[in-house]
C-alpha positions in Angstrom: -24.1 21.5 -12.3 -23.4 19.7 -15.5 -19.7 20.3 -15.0 -19.8 19.0 -11.6 -21.6 15.8 -12.7 -19.2 15.3 -15.7 -16.3 15.8 -13.2 -17.7 13.3 -10.8 -18.3 10.7 -13.6 -14.9 11.2 -14.9 -13.4 10.6 -11.5 -15.5 7.4 -10.9 -14.6 6.0 -14.4 -10.8 6.7 -13.6 -11.1 4.9 -10.3 -12.8 1.9 -11.9 -10.1 1.8 -14.6 -7.4 2.1 -11.9 -8.9 -1.1 -10.1 -8.9 -3.0 -13.3 -5.2 -2.2 -13.8 -4.3 -3.2 -10.0 -6.4 -6.6 -10.6 -4.3 -7.3 -13.9 -1.1 -6.6 -12.0 -2.1 -8.8 -9.0 -3.1 -11.8 -11.7 0.5 -11.5 -13.3 2.2 -11.7 -10.0 -0.1 -14.5 -8.8 1.0 -16.7 -11.7 4.6 -15.6 -11.4 4.6 -16.7 -7.5 2.8 -20.0 -8.3 5.2 -20.7 -11.1 8.2 -20.2 -8.7 6.5 -22.3 -5.9 5.6 -25.2 -8.4 9.1 -25.1 -9.8 10.7 -25.5 -6.3 8.4 -28.3 -5.3 9.0 -30.2 -8.5 12.7 -29.9 -8.5 12.8 -30.6 -4.7 10.9 -33.9 -5.5 13.1 -34.9 -8.5 16.3 -34.5 -6.6 14.8 -35.7 -3.4 15.4 -32.4 -1.5 13.0 -31.9 1.4 14.3 -28.6 2.2 13.6 -27.2 -1.5 10.2 -28.7 -1.5 9.3 -27.1 1.8 10.7 -23.7 0.5 8.2 -24.2 -2.4 5.4 -24.7 -0.1 6.5 -21.6 1.8 6.6 -19.6 -1.4 2.8 -20.3 -1.6 2.2 -17.8 0.8 3.2 -15.2 -1.8 0.3 -16.5 -3.9 -2.1 -16.3 -1.0 -1.2 -12.6 -0.4 -2.1 -12.0 -4.1 -5.4 -13.9 -3.6 -6.2 -11.6 -0.4 -5.2 -8.6 -2.8 -7.7 -9.6 -5.5 -10.4 -10.1 -2.9 -9.8 -6.8 -1.3 -9.6 -5.0 -4.8 -12.9 -6.9 -5.9 -14.8 -5.6 -2.8 -13.2 -2.1 -2.9 -14.4 -1.6 -6.5 -18.1 -2.3 -5.7 -20.2 0.7 -6.4 -21.8 3.0 -3.6 -24.9 1.6 -2.0 -27.4 2.9 0.7 -25.3 1.2 3.3 -22.1 2.2 2.0 -22.6 5.9 0.8 -18.7 6.4 0.6 -18.2 3.2 -1.1 -16.1 0.1 -0.2 -12.5 1.5 -0.9 -11.5 0.7 2.6 -11.4 -3.0 1.7 -8.2 -2.5 0.0 -6.8 -1.1 3.2 -8.1 -4.0 5.3 -6.5 -6.4 2.7 -3.3 -4.5 3.1 -3.5 -5.0 6.9 -4.2 -8.8 6.4 -0.8 -9.0 4.4 0.9 -7.1 7.1 -0.3 -9.8 9.5 1.2 -12.4 7.3 4.5 -10.5 7.2 4.3 -10.1 11.0 4.1 -13.9 11.3 6.8 -14.3 8.8 9.1 -11.9 10.7 8.3 -13.4 14.1 9.0 -17.0 12.8 12.3 -16.0 11.2 13.4 -14.3 14.5 12.2 -17.4 16.4 14.2 -19.8 14.1 17.4 -17.5 14.3 17.4 -17.7 18.3 16.6 -21.5 18.0 19.5 -22.1 15.8 21.8 -20.2 18.4 21.0 -23.0 20.9 20.8 -26.0 18.5 23.0 -25.3 15.4 21.9 -27.2 12.4 23.7 -28.8 9.5 23.1 -27.1 6.2 22.6 -29.2 3.0 24.7 -27.3 0.6 24.3 -28.5 -3.0 24.8 -27.0 -6.5 20.9 -27.5 -7.1 20.0 -25.6 -4.0 22.3 -22.6 -4.8 20.9 -22.3 -8.4 17.3 -22.5 -7.1 18.0 -19.8 -4.7 19.6 -17.6 -7.1 16.8 -18.1 -9.7 14.2 -17.4 -7.0 16.1 -14.3 -6.0 16.0 -12.9 -9.6 12.4 -13.7 -10.1 11.4 -12.1 -6.8 13.6 -9.0 -7.6 11.6 -8.5 -10.9 8.3 -9.1 -9.3 9.0 -6.8 -6.4 10.2 -3.9 -8.6 7.4 -4.3 -11.2 4.8 -4.4 -8.3 6.3 -1.4 -6.6 6.4 0.6 -9.6 2.8 -0.2 -10.5 1.7 0.4 -6.9 3.2 4.0 -6.9 1.7 4.6 -10.4 -1.9 3.5 -9.5 -1.6 4.8 -5.8 -2.3 1.3 -4.6 -2.0 0.4 -1.0 -2.5 -3.2 -1.9 0.3 -3.4 -4.5 2.8 -1.7 -2.5 2.1 -3.9 0.7 2.2 -7.0 -1.5 5.7 -5.8 -2.9 7.0 -5.3 0.6 5.8 -8.9 1.3 7.6 -10.3 -1.7 10.7 -8.2 -0.8 10.8 -10.1 2.6 11.3 -13.4 0.6 14.2 -11.8 -1.3 15.7 -10.9 2.1 15.3 -14.4 3.3 16.6 -16.1 0.3 19.7 -13.8 0.1 20.3 -14.5 3.7 20.2 -18.2 3.1 22.5 -17.8 0.1 25.1 -15.7 2.0 25.0 -18.4 4.8 25.4 -21.3 2.5 28.3 -19.7 0.5 29.8 -18.4 3.7 29.8 -21.8 5.5 31.0 -23.5 2.2 34.2 -21.3 2.4 34.9 -21.9 6.0 32.9 -19.2 8.0 31.5 -20.5 11.4 28.0 -21.9 11.4 26.9 -19.2 13.7 26.7 -16.9 10.8 23.3 -18.6 9.8 21.4 -17.6 12.8 22.9 -14.0 12.9 21.9 -13.3 9.3 18.2 -14.9 10.2 17.9 -12.5 13.1 19.0 -9.5 11.1 16.6 -10.2 8.3 13.9 -10.7 10.7 14.2 -7.1 12.0 14.2 -5.8 8.4 10.9 -7.8 7.9 9.2 -6.5 11.2 10.1 -3.0 10.3 8.6 -3.4 6.8 5.4 -4.8 8.7 5.5 -1.6 10.8 5.5 0.5 7.8 2.3 -1.2 6.3 0.5 -1.2 9.6 1.3 2.5 10.0 0.1 3.7 6.6 -3.1 1.4 6.7 -4.3 2.4 10.3 -3.5 6.0 9.3 -6.1 5.8 6.6 -8.7 3.8 8.9 -8.3 6.4 11.5 -8.8 9.3 9.1 -5.3 10.7 9.4 -5.0 14.1 7.6 -3.8 13.5 4.0 -3.1 17.1 2.9 -1.3 19.7 5.1 -3.7 22.4 6.2 -1.1 25.0 4.7 -1.5 23.7 1.3 -5.2 24.2 1.2 -5.0 27.7 2.8 -2.6 28.5 0.1 -5.0 27.6 -2.6 -7.8 29.5 -0.7 -5.8 32.7 -0.4 -6.2 32.9 -4.3 -9.9 33.9 -3.9 -10.5 37.4 -2.8 -14.1 36.7 -2.0 -13.1 34.5 1.1 -12.9 36.6 4.2 -12.1 33.7 6.8 -11.3 30.2 6.7 -11.6 27.5 9.5 -12.2 23.8 10.2 -10.2 22.6 7.5 -10.1 18.8 7.5 -8.8 16.0 5.0 -8.8 12.2 5.1 -8.7 9.3 2.8 -5.8 7.8 0.5 -4.3 9.3 -2.7 -7.0 7.5 -4.9 -9.7 9.5 -3.0 -9.2 12.3 -0.8 -12.1 14.0 1.2 -11.6 17.6 2.1 -14.2 19.8 4.0 -13.8 23.3 5.3 -15.8 26.4 6.6 -15.3 29.6 4.7 -16.8 33.0 5.3 -17.9 35.2 2.4 -19.7 38.6 2.1 -23.2 38.2 3.6 -24.8 40.0 0.6 -23.3 37.4 -1.9 -26.1 35.6 -3.8 -26.7 31.7 -3.7 -25.7 31.6 -7.3 -22.4 33.4 -6.7 -21.7 31.3 -3.7 -22.3 28.0 -5.5 -20.0 29.2 -8.5 -17.2 30.0 -5.9 -17.5 26.6 -4.2 -17.1 25.0 -7.8 -14.0 27.3 -8.5 -12.4 26.3 -5.1 -12.9 22.6 -5.7 -11.7 22.9 -9.2 -8.4 24.8 -8.0 -7.8 22.2 -5.3 -8.0 19.4 -7.6 -5.8 21.2 -10.1 -3.1 22.3 -7.6 -3.1 19.5 -5.0 -4.7 16.3 -6.1 -7.2 15.5 -8.9 -8.8 12.9 -6.6 -9.9 15.3 -4.1 -13.6 15.6 -3.2 -14.4 18.9 -1.6 -17.3 19.9 0.7 -17.6 23.6 1.5 -19.6 25.1 4.4 -20.2 28.7 3.5 -21.1 31.1 6.2 -22.0 35.0 5.9 -19.3 37.5 7.0 -20.4 40.6 8.5 -17.9 43.4 8.7 -17.2 44.5 12.2 -17.9 48.3 12.7 -15.7 50.2 15.2 -17.8 51.3 18.1 -16.8 54.5 19.6 
């Protein structure tokens, strides 16, 4: 029993430490995004460029997604209570879906703007400052996206991965604008601008779909571990005579696994208890250390041949 308590406490401490690391990353990204936005707005004001100032205000949306992430992680890290016996961890998933909604709005807006420019082509204001600002923004956002994605995968954080996808969408938009500006500068037709916008919007909508797909999967308790992997672990124990009703749900940070196993009817309660602990330890070692395993033990009666 003491081993089980220690294991549970260690898992809880690791999860809390993980949330602290995710918060730290979000704060870093928030200040980076605000720095980019403020720089655009100030430079736009100094050179009297409305488009650059407007782009800076748009960049504030990246900071907003970071704030959403911080709120989601803060709620998710709250301890278990009577009303929430499984904790508040799905708050991170809900925050990810909110970012997905922001991304959906951005994708549809880019798509609409692209079609609008087909009907009403616009003159593009091409200046050296606008080109330098775009290149600088792209470089910063590439660093932010790579750093956030890497940390998201390292900490198995939905919110960091979703936020990195949101930032990546800005990279697509900025690169599209840059290609349009340079292309038109060197004589390409203005139609290239809406074509690039529509193409980028499709990439953004695809990224949005991926966020919703993963988030909804967790909320609907989609299976996290293939049943065959669990059976492969259970086959290691000769005491198990039959296995059925294997289920799994959750996310990589916290996976819930439950199953029914049948063992010899003469097995003592102490032996059955020890077996369940051994099964849980083996699943954690071979599949995922964040698994929480519930085992329903049933008696197995050997069927006698009736003549």
